[in-house]
N, CA, C and O atoms as a DFTB+ gen file, in Angstrom:
444 C
 N C O
     1  1       0.624      -0.877       0.270
     2  2       0.126       0.044      -0.008
     3  2       0.850       1.221      -0.623
     4  3       1.687       0.584      -1.263
     5  1       0.992       1.896      -0.760
     6  2       1.834       2.802      -1.142
     7  2       1.092       4.157      -0.053
     8  3      -0.012       4.251       0.483
     9  1       2.299       5.057      -0.073
    10  2       1.664       6.589       0.982
    11  2       0.813       6.967       0.297
    12  3      -0.105       7.187       1.087
    13  1       0.318       7.313      -1.130
    14  2      -0.194       7.734      -2.285
    15  2      -2.020       7.249      -1.926
    16  3      -3.039       7.894      -1.678
    17  1      -1.675       5.732      -2.079
    18  2      -2.803       5.331      -1.867
    19  2      -3.536       5.342       0.094
    20  3      -4.582       4.772       0.405
    21  1      -2.748       6.033       0.968
    22  2      -4.126       6.104       1.988
    23  2      -4.560       6.751       1.381
    24  3      -4.699       6.221       0.279
    25  1      -4.945       7.778       1.404
    26  2      -6.088       8.091       2.054
    27  2      -7.748       7.600       1.264
    28  3      -8.855       7.939       1.683
    29  1      -7.468       6.770       0.101
    30  2      -7.978       5.827      -0.136
    31  2      -8.869       4.665       0.415
    32  3      -9.636       3.770       0.060
    33  1      -8.367       5.161       1.348
    34  2      -8.506       3.222       1.353
    35  2      -9.402       4.169       3.170
    36  3     -10.510       3.825       3.580
    37  1      -8.841       4.886       3.621
    38  2      -9.024       4.790       4.378
    39  2      -7.965       5.075       5.821
    40  3      -8.480       5.556       6.830
    41  1      -6.590       4.758       5.798
    42  2      -5.773       5.108       6.151
    43  2      -5.225       6.120       6.101
    44  3      -4.978       6.634       5.010
    45  1      -4.888       6.677       7.231
    46  2      -4.472       7.504       7.516
    47  2      -2.892       7.984       6.854
    48  3      -1.944       7.217       7.024
    49  1      -2.678       9.405       6.035
    50  2      -0.694       9.368       5.737
    51  2       0.308       9.377       7.134
    52  3       0.374      10.092       8.134
    53  1       0.860       8.478       6.756
    54  2       2.192       8.789       7.079
    55  2       1.903       6.925       8.255
    56  3       2.605       6.353       9.088
    57  1       0.536       6.637       7.646
    58  2       0.715       4.533       7.380
    59  2       1.220       3.658       7.029
    60  3       0.971       2.506       7.383
    61  1       2.096       4.027       6.207
    62  2       2.230       2.901       5.227
    63  2       4.039       2.609       5.852
    64  3       4.439       1.492       5.522
    65  1       5.530       3.814       7.008
    66  2       6.169       3.316       7.583
    67  2       5.791       2.125       8.405
    68  3       6.100       0.933       8.401
    69  1       4.644       3.249       9.436
    70  2       4.152       1.768      10.865
    71  2       4.277       0.315      10.420
    72  3       5.054      -0.600      10.692
    73  1       2.738       0.517       9.279
    74  2       2.604      -0.902       8.658
    75  2       3.421      -2.447       8.079
    76  3       3.173      -3.645       7.943
    77  1       4.756      -1.256       7.829
    78  2       5.602      -2.361       6.961
    79  2       6.787      -2.335       8.024
    80  3       7.263      -3.462       7.882
    81  1       7.399      -1.815       8.827
    82  2       7.231      -2.461      10.333
    83  2       6.797      -3.476      10.907
    84  3       7.448      -4.442      11.305
    85  1       5.381      -3.244      10.988
    86  2       4.672      -4.117      11.698
    87  2       4.251      -5.652      10.716
    88  3       3.524      -6.470      11.280
    89  1       4.524      -5.822       9.915
    90  2       4.463      -6.803       9.230
    91  2       5.816      -7.365       8.681
    92  3       5.928      -8.528       8.292
    93  1       7.322      -6.017       8.676
    94  2       8.456      -7.563       8.374
    95  2       8.914      -7.385       9.909
    96  3       9.657      -8.365       9.845
    97  1       8.994      -7.180      10.528
    98  2       9.077      -7.250      12.062
    99  2       8.729      -7.507      12.964
   100  3       9.459      -7.503      13.955
   101  1       7.553      -7.814      12.997
   102  2       6.209      -8.549      13.866
   103  2       5.968      -7.324      15.133
   104  3       5.326      -7.782      16.079
   105  1       6.240      -6.348      15.240
   106  2       5.692      -6.214      16.701
   107  2       6.756      -4.531      16.647
   108  3       7.938      -4.216      16.514
   109  1       6.263      -4.279      16.721
   110  2       7.784      -2.848      17.903
   111  2       6.415      -1.547      19.044
   112  3       5.212      -1.307      19.146
   113  1       7.749      -1.127      19.616
   114  2       6.979      -0.150      20.666
   115  2       6.268       1.922      19.312
   116  3       6.395       2.568      18.273
   117  1       5.606       1.788      20.655
   118  2       4.823       2.457      20.169
   119  2       5.992       4.005      20.127
   120  3       5.755       5.077      19.571
   121  1       7.007       3.683      20.770
   122  2       7.711       5.077      20.767
   123  2       8.157       4.831      19.727
   124  3       9.100       5.621      19.752
   125  1       8.292       3.959      18.063
   126  2       9.087       4.044      17.378
   127  2       8.210       4.852      16.486
   128  3       8.773       5.135      15.429
   129  1       7.120       5.259      16.590
   130  2       6.543       5.625      15.906
   131  2       6.639       7.470      14.663
   132  3       6.245       7.827      13.553
   133  1       7.579       8.182      16.088
   134  2       7.463       9.403      15.409
   135  2       8.597       8.919      14.501
   136  3       8.490       9.016      13.278
   137  1       9.873       8.309      15.188
   138  2      11.221       7.840      13.883
   139  2      10.406       6.832      12.910
   140  3      11.244       6.468      12.085
   141  1       9.276       6.263      12.641
   142  2       9.078       5.749      11.913
   143  2       8.586       6.756      10.887
   144  3       9.205       7.371      10.019
   145  1       7.042       6.754      11.295
   146  2       7.089       8.703      10.249
   147  2       7.227       9.303       9.975
   148  3       6.319       9.766       9.285
   149  1       8.742      10.289      10.130
   150  2       9.344      11.202      10.636
   151  2       7.707      12.441      11.339
   152  3       7.683      13.581      10.875
   153  1       7.076      12.216      11.906
   154  2       6.474      13.670      11.981
   155  2       6.111      13.409      13.470
   156  3       6.083      12.269      13.934
   157  1       5.794      14.681      14.297
   158  2       7.036      15.622      15.619
   159  2       5.728      14.255      16.570
   160  3       4.874      13.591      15.984
   161  1       6.019      14.234      18.072
   162  2       5.158      13.592      18.408
   163  2       4.005      13.248      18.756
   164  3       3.731      12.180      19.304
   165  1       2.828      14.586      18.315
   166  2       1.705      14.349      18.784
   167  2       1.782      14.055      17.840
   168  3       2.546      13.102      17.685
   169  1       0.885      14.779      16.172
   170  2       1.069      13.556      15.175
   171  2       1.764      11.975      14.846
   172  3       1.493      11.285      13.864
   173  1       2.645      11.653      15.858
   174  2       3.790      10.354      15.629
   175  2       2.950       9.454      16.808
   176  3       3.240       8.309      17.155
   177  1       1.471      10.555      17.494
   178  2       0.877       9.718      17.997
   179  2      -0.473       8.858      17.894
   180  3      -0.941       7.821      18.363
   181  1      -1.017      10.433      16.540
   182  2      -1.755       9.962      16.423
   183  2      -1.737       9.379      15.194
   184  3      -2.776       8.721      15.226
   185  1      -1.204       9.176      14.059
   186  2      -1.646       7.571      13.187
   187  2      -1.858       6.550      14.181
   188  3      -2.922       6.152      14.655
   189  1      -0.407       6.110      14.476
   190  2      -0.472       5.098      15.356
   191  2      -2.141       4.351      16.093
   192  3      -2.477       3.175      16.233
   193  1      -2.723       5.391      16.360
   194  2      -3.830       5.422      17.369
   195  2      -5.489       5.104      15.962
   196  3      -6.360       4.245      16.097
   197  1      -5.385       6.019      14.920
   198  2      -5.698       5.631      13.735
   199  2      -6.302       4.280      13.520
   200  3      -7.428       3.782      13.532
   201  1      -4.835       3.831      13.280
   202  2      -4.753       3.044      13.033
   203  2      -4.989       1.541      13.508
   204  3      -5.328       0.529      12.894
   205  1      -4.581       1.869      15.258
   206  2      -5.281       1.134      15.659
   207  2      -7.247       0.808      15.373
   208  3      -7.943       0.016      14.738
   209  1      -7.409       1.793      16.147
   210  2      -9.378       1.921      16.382
   211  2      -9.565       1.129      14.967
   212  3      -9.923      -0.025      15.204
   213  1      -9.381       1.494      12.985
   214  2      -8.847       0.736      12.372
   215  2      -9.035      -0.520      12.843
   216  3     -10.154      -1.005      12.672
   217  1      -7.925      -1.383      13.587
   218  2      -8.657      -2.272      13.567
   219  2      -6.799      -3.219      12.972
   220  3      -6.431      -4.392      13.032
   221  1      -6.253      -2.186      12.560
   222  2      -5.306      -2.572      11.467
   223  2      -3.642      -2.951      12.263
   224  3      -2.785      -3.672      11.751
   225  1      -3.539      -2.319      13.457
   226  2      -2.872      -2.468      14.470
   227  2      -3.516      -2.851      15.834
   228  3      -4.306      -2.106      16.415
   229  1      -2.978      -4.517      16.481
   230  2      -3.721      -4.421      17.205
   231  2      -2.768      -4.921      18.394
   232  3      -1.934      -5.790      18.140
   233  1      -2.917      -4.174      20.219
   234  2      -1.892      -4.511      21.287
   235  2      -2.019      -5.550      21.846
   236  3      -2.291      -6.483      21.090
   237  1      -1.944      -5.757      22.763
   238  2      -2.292      -6.075      24.528
   239  2      -2.477      -5.775      25.681
   240  3      -3.339      -6.041      26.519
   241  1      -1.556      -5.172      25.654
   242  2      -1.544      -3.678      26.707
   243  2      -2.256      -2.742      26.795
   244  3      -3.373      -3.237      26.947
   245  1      -2.446      -0.575      26.806
   246  2      -2.269       0.267      25.910
   247  2      -1.120       1.004      25.922
   248  3      -1.032       2.026      25.242
   249  1       0.233       0.410      26.967
   250  2       1.436       0.913      27.103
   251  2       2.285      -0.313      26.207
   252  3       3.465      -0.577      26.436
   253  1       1.430      -1.029      25.110
   254  2       2.659      -1.864      24.767
   255  2       2.607      -1.946      23.434
   256  3       1.874      -1.137      22.865
   257  1       3.562      -3.193      22.405
   258  2       3.917      -3.151      21.324
   259  2       2.698      -3.710      20.701
   260  3       1.851      -4.486      21.144
   261  1       2.881      -2.869      19.079
   262  2       1.486      -3.517      18.517
   263  2       2.350      -3.441      16.895
   264  3       3.327      -2.814      16.485
   265  1       1.261      -4.578      16.203
   266  2       1.606      -5.705      15.796
   267  2       0.467      -6.007      15.128
   268  3      -0.550      -6.096      15.816
   269  1       0.361      -6.225      13.709
   270  2      -0.237      -6.143      12.908
   271  2      -1.700      -6.638      12.809
   272  3      -1.639      -7.854      12.990
   273  1      -3.126      -6.232      12.585
   274  2      -3.987      -7.093      13.053
   275  2      -4.497      -7.054      11.242
   276  3      -4.433      -6.019      10.578
   277  1      -4.934      -8.252      10.744
   278  2      -6.025      -7.862       9.251
   279  2      -7.761      -8.078       9.480
   280  3      -8.272      -9.082       8.984
   281  1      -8.395      -7.355      10.044
   282  2      -9.501      -6.813       9.873
   283  2     -10.731      -7.427       8.465
   284  3     -10.461      -7.496       7.266
   285  1     -11.978      -7.772       9.099
   286  2     -11.694      -7.896       6.993
   287  2     -12.207      -6.845       6.999
   288  3     -13.206      -7.082       7.678
   289  1     -12.275      -5.474       6.638
   290  2     -11.877      -5.031       5.721
   291  2     -11.300      -4.485       5.197
   292  3     -11.715      -3.508       4.575
   293  1      -9.873      -4.928       5.209
   294  2      -9.229      -4.486       4.912
   295  2      -8.402      -6.277       4.067
   296  3      -7.285      -6.313       3.550
   297  1      -9.268      -7.370       4.173
   298  2      -8.180      -8.139       3.804
   299  2      -8.670      -8.270       2.754
   300  3      -7.894      -7.566       2.108
   301  1      -9.522      -8.705       1.900
   302  2      -9.718      -8.642       0.517
   303  2      -9.074      -7.404      -0.631
   304  3      -8.789      -7.326      -1.826
   305  1      -9.068      -6.773       0.269
   306  2      -8.490      -4.806      -0.823
   307  2      -6.620      -6.022      -1.246
   308  3      -6.176      -6.474      -2.301
   309  1      -5.958      -6.104       0.637
   310  2      -4.304      -5.081       0.806
   311  2      -4.067      -7.323       0.390
   312  3      -3.081      -7.663       1.044
   313  1      -4.531      -8.326      -0.226
   314  2      -4.525      -9.135       0.053
   315  2      -5.467     -10.465      -1.575
   316  3      -5.428     -11.695      -1.569
   317  1      -6.020      -9.732      -2.461
   318  2      -6.740     -10.181      -2.758
   319  2      -6.706     -11.653      -3.243
   320  3      -5.637     -12.112      -3.646
   321  1      -7.794     -12.391      -3.224
   322  2      -8.087     -13.692      -4.029
   323  2      -7.012     -14.568      -2.605
   324  3      -6.419     -15.626      -2.816
   325  1      -6.980     -13.775      -1.143
   326  2      -5.658     -14.929      -0.633
   327  2      -7.286     -16.304       0.068
   328  3      -7.249     -17.535       0.057
   329  1      -8.313     -15.489       0.505
   330  2      -9.526     -17.127       1.091
   331  2     -10.063     -17.200      -0.422
   332  3     -10.750     -16.329      -0.955
   333  1      -9.522     -18.686      -1.162
   334  2     -10.882     -19.124      -2.254
   335  2     -12.112     -19.250      -1.181
   336  3     -11.977     -19.929      -0.163
   337  1     -13.393     -18.506      -1.501
   338  2     -14.581     -19.057      -1.189
   339  2     -15.022     -21.053      -0.468
   340  3     -14.895     -22.146      -1.020
   341  1     -15.290     -20.847       0.261
   342  2     -16.127     -22.646       1.162
   343  2     -16.836     -23.153       0.456
   344  3     -17.525     -22.150       0.272
   345  1     -17.113     -23.590       0.100
   346  2     -18.263     -24.320      -0.328
   347  2     -18.920     -24.911       0.901
   348  3     -18.517     -25.578       1.854
   349  1     -20.573     -24.206       0.358
   350  2     -21.802     -24.767       1.498
   351  2     -22.065     -25.646       1.490
   352  3     -22.202     -25.689       0.267
   353  1     -22.465     -27.144       1.970
   354  2     -23.306     -28.411       2.244
   355  2     -24.338     -27.987       3.216
   356  3     -24.482     -27.460       4.319
   357  1     -25.484     -28.900       1.428
   358  2     -26.781     -28.865       2.222
   359  2     -26.984     -30.351       2.116
   360  3     -26.631     -31.015       1.141
   361  1     -27.736     -30.955       3.474
   362  2     -28.123     -32.669       3.254
   363  2     -29.204     -32.721       2.648
   364  3     -30.251     -32.091       2.794
   365  1     -28.761     -33.859       1.645
   366  2     -29.901     -34.357       1.783
   367  2     -30.471     -35.739       1.569
   368  3     -29.706     -36.685       1.758
   369  1     -31.920     -36.018       1.138
   370  2     -31.642     -37.242       1.875
   371  2     -31.454     -39.045       0.767
   372  3     -32.058     -40.118       0.772
   373  1     -30.781     -38.709       0.317
   374  2     -29.325     -38.852      -1.332
   375  2     -28.745     -39.267      -0.660
   376  3     -28.512     -40.416      -0.285
   377  1     -28.190     -37.589      -0.236
   378  2     -26.480     -37.584      -1.349
   379  2     -26.525     -35.985      -0.599
   380  3     -27.621     -35.642      -0.156
   381  1     -25.671     -35.277      -0.494
   382  2     -25.670     -33.908      -1.274
   383  2     -25.593     -33.234      -1.724
   384  3     -24.934     -33.590      -2.701
   385  1     -25.970     -31.524      -1.872
   386  2     -25.121     -31.136      -2.504
   387  2     -24.137     -29.951      -2.253
   388  3     -24.115     -29.142      -1.326
   389  1     -23.313     -30.081      -3.365
   390  2     -22.471     -28.416      -2.700
   391  2     -22.747     -27.755      -3.438
   392  3     -23.313     -27.979      -4.508
   393  1     -22.319     -26.610      -2.901
   394  2     -22.413     -25.038      -4.052
   395  2     -21.360     -23.797      -3.916
   396  3     -20.678     -23.353      -2.992
   397  1     -21.602     -23.387      -5.561
   398  2     -20.373     -22.839      -5.449
   399  2     -21.100     -21.689      -6.221
   400  3     -22.246     -21.715      -6.672
   401  1     -20.043     -20.518      -6.284
   402  2     -21.575     -19.090      -6.557
   403  2     -21.592     -18.930      -8.059
   404  3     -20.862     -18.148      -8.668
   405  1     -22.942     -20.149      -8.887
   406  2     -22.867     -19.944     -10.161
   407  2     -22.921     -21.734     -10.169
   408  3     -23.524     -22.229     -11.121
   409  1     -22.396     -22.551      -9.283
   410  2     -21.725     -23.777      -9.790
   411  2     -22.740     -24.008      -8.831
   412  3     -23.138     -23.190      -8.002
   413  1     -23.416     -25.999      -9.106
   414  2     -24.299     -26.942      -8.533
   415  2     -24.012     -28.425      -8.115
   416  3     -25.095     -28.955      -8.362
   417  1     -23.407     -29.147      -7.756
   418  2     -23.310     -30.210      -8.356
   419  2     -23.184     -30.964      -7.458
   420  3     -22.410     -30.582      -6.580
   421  1     -24.022     -32.676      -7.208
   422  2     -24.706     -33.110      -6.735
   423  2     -23.956     -34.236      -6.298
   424  3     -23.164     -34.564      -7.181
   425  1     -23.880     -35.007      -5.224
   426  2     -23.118     -36.547      -4.575
   427  2     -24.467     -37.312      -4.447
   428  3     -25.559     -36.833      -4.141
   429  1     -24.276     -38.112      -4.632
   430  2     -25.164     -39.158      -3.949
   431  2     -24.060     -39.745      -3.455
   432  3     -22.856     -39.718      -3.710
   433  1     -25.408     -40.772      -1.988
   434  2     -24.522     -41.303      -1.138
   435  2     -24.302     -43.073      -1.162
   436  3     -24.969     -44.108      -1.173
   437  1     -22.937     -42.615      -1.160
   438  2     -22.582     -44.445      -0.970
   439  2     -22.657     -45.086      -0.059
   440  3     -21.908     -44.806       0.877
   441  1     -23.761     -46.440       0.098
   442  2     -23.809     -46.897       1.446
   443  2     -25.639     -47.518       1.936
   444  3     -25.862     -47.948       3.068
């Protein structure tokens, strides 16, 4: 997610380096936000706070390190095709049907 794309996704400017650090390193102390964003102290605290509010960064304790979070609102956009749709299996009296988008296959029960 390049920095210039941040606004159209509802992700604040200055987020790219924070998200990159979280993904590559796994977690980082909040105190590094100013260093990573290049912003002054107040704005450097605002960016991770907004990312936390959106669930893109998560933490275990209020003062603890932050790590990446992948809420359902961003998964498909950031990782298109990561998850394939799961078939829904409907029980039938002598078999079952598997339903995919626009496709249905019926299987007969054996035995």
